[in-house]
N, C-alpha and C positions, 0 to 999 in steps of 0.2 A: 793943459791937462788932457791927455788922450784917454778916452774911455771906450771899452769894448763890451758889448752886452750880448750874451748868447740867449737864444730861445729855441724851443722846439723839442726839448727833451721830454722823456716820459717813460711809461711802462709799456712794453710790447712783447708779444710772444715770439719765440724763435721762428725765423722765416719771415717775419714782418718787416716793415719799413718805417723809418722816421726821417724827417728833414730838419736839420739844424740850421739856424740862421745867426749871423753875427752882424751887428750894426755898430759902426765906429763913429765917434764924435770927437771934436777937438782937432788939433793939428796933426794930420797924418800926411805922408807922402804917397801920392797916387801911384808911384812906380816902386814902392816898397812891397816886399813879399808879405803874404798873409798865410796862415795855416791853422791847422787843428791838431791838438794834442789831447791825450786822455790819461787818466790816472785812476786805478782801482785801489781799494784799501790795502795798505801795506806794500804797495808796489811803486816803482818809480814812474814819473811822468814819461809817457812814450809818444813818439811821433805817429800821427795818423795820415795827414795829407797837407800839401802846401801848393800854392799857385804863384807863378811869376807872371804878372799881368802883361808886360811889354812883349813877351815872346809867346804867350799862350801856353806856357809849359806848366805841367802839373807833375806832382810827385806823390807817391803813395807808399805806405808801409806794406810789406809783403802780406801781412795778415788781413788786409782789407782790400787789396787790389782785386778789381773785378766786381766788387760789391759796393764800394763807396765811390762817390763822384763829388769833387770839389768844383765850385763855380762861383761866380760873383760879378760885381761891377766895380772896377777900380775907381771910376769917377764918383760913384756914390759911397765908396768905402764900405761895401758890404761883401760878405762871403757866405756861401752856403755849403752844407755837407749833406748830400743825399745818401742815406744809408739803407741799403737793401739787403735782403737775406741775412738779417741780423742773427747772431749767435749768442748764447749765454756768455761766452768769453769777451763779448763786446761791452759788457756791463762795466761802466766807469763814469766818472765825471769828465765831461768833455769841455775843453777850454779852447777858445778862440785866441789867436795870437797874431801880432804884427811886428814887423821890423820898423826901425825908425828912418832908414834911408835905403837907397838902391844899393844892391850888391850883385855881383856876377853869379855867385852860387845860390841856388835855391836850397836853403838850409833845412835839414831835418833835426837840428839840434836845438833843444829848448832854450839853452843859455844864450843863444844868438838872437833870440826874439826879445823885443824891448817892452811891448805892451801886452797885457793879458786881461781877458774877461774874468768874470767871477765863477764861471763854470755852470754847466747844466747837466743834471743827472740823467743818464740813460740806463735803464734796467731791462734786461732781456730775460724772460722766463722760459723754461723748458716746456 
């Protein structure tokens, strides 16, 4: 049983920063992609960022590019999301996700990820 646990969410003013962390336990593949998604009330779950460990490749949604940075350690099965210059529209529940095996494409599609955390709330006030 693979478990992903997010932490670091909270309430912050616009322009502020938060750092989210995700810790994985159980059987995971060190070469499998990991990423972050978010979901606001009444909205679909949307892609935020992902990382392909072997190639050092990262991918970001246009809405967060230049403000968010994904990083981590594949050997420790951890991934972080540094969020700077936060905006009210960033308010959502943020989910950590992982794929179960190596793939060529670094996916931005939620349905292609196999394991999910419980989510952590990020609220950005004006």
